[in-house]
C-alpha positions, 0 to 999 in steps of 0.5 A, spaced: 457 886 728 463 890 731 469 887 730 471 887 737 464 883 738 466 878 733 473 877 736 470 877 743 465 871 741 471 867 738 475 868 744 469 866 748 468 860 744 475 858 744 475 858 752 468 855 752 471 849 748 477 848 752 474 848 759 469 843 756 474 839 753 478 839 760 472 837 764 470 831 759 477 828 761 476 828 768 472 821 768 478 818 764 484 821 768 484 815 773 484 810 768 490 813 764 494 814 771 493 807 772 495 805 765 502 809 766 503 804 772 501 807 778 497 802 783 493 803 789 486 807 789 489 812 794 495 813 789 491 813 783 486 819 786 492 823 789 496 823 782 489 824 778 488 830 783 495 833 782 494 832 774 488 835 774 489 841 779 496 843 776 492 845 770 488 851 773 494 852 778 498 854 772 493 858 769 492 862 775 500 863 775 500 865 767 494 869 766 496 875 769 503 875 764 499 873 758 494 878 760 500 884 759 502 881 753 
């Protein structure tokens, strides 16, 4: 196998594992937010959405910079 294909597979596996891990956090995020002291169903939903959504927002902002490196 060519070295670039091996490197591509390693990078793909790392990205896939990271994305799967982030997706597995979603069901438990609201419990963690509640444990931090946020009360009220709407507040917990709002903070959970913000905490999960900011991950992808920062990924979108940083990706072009990371790609230039």
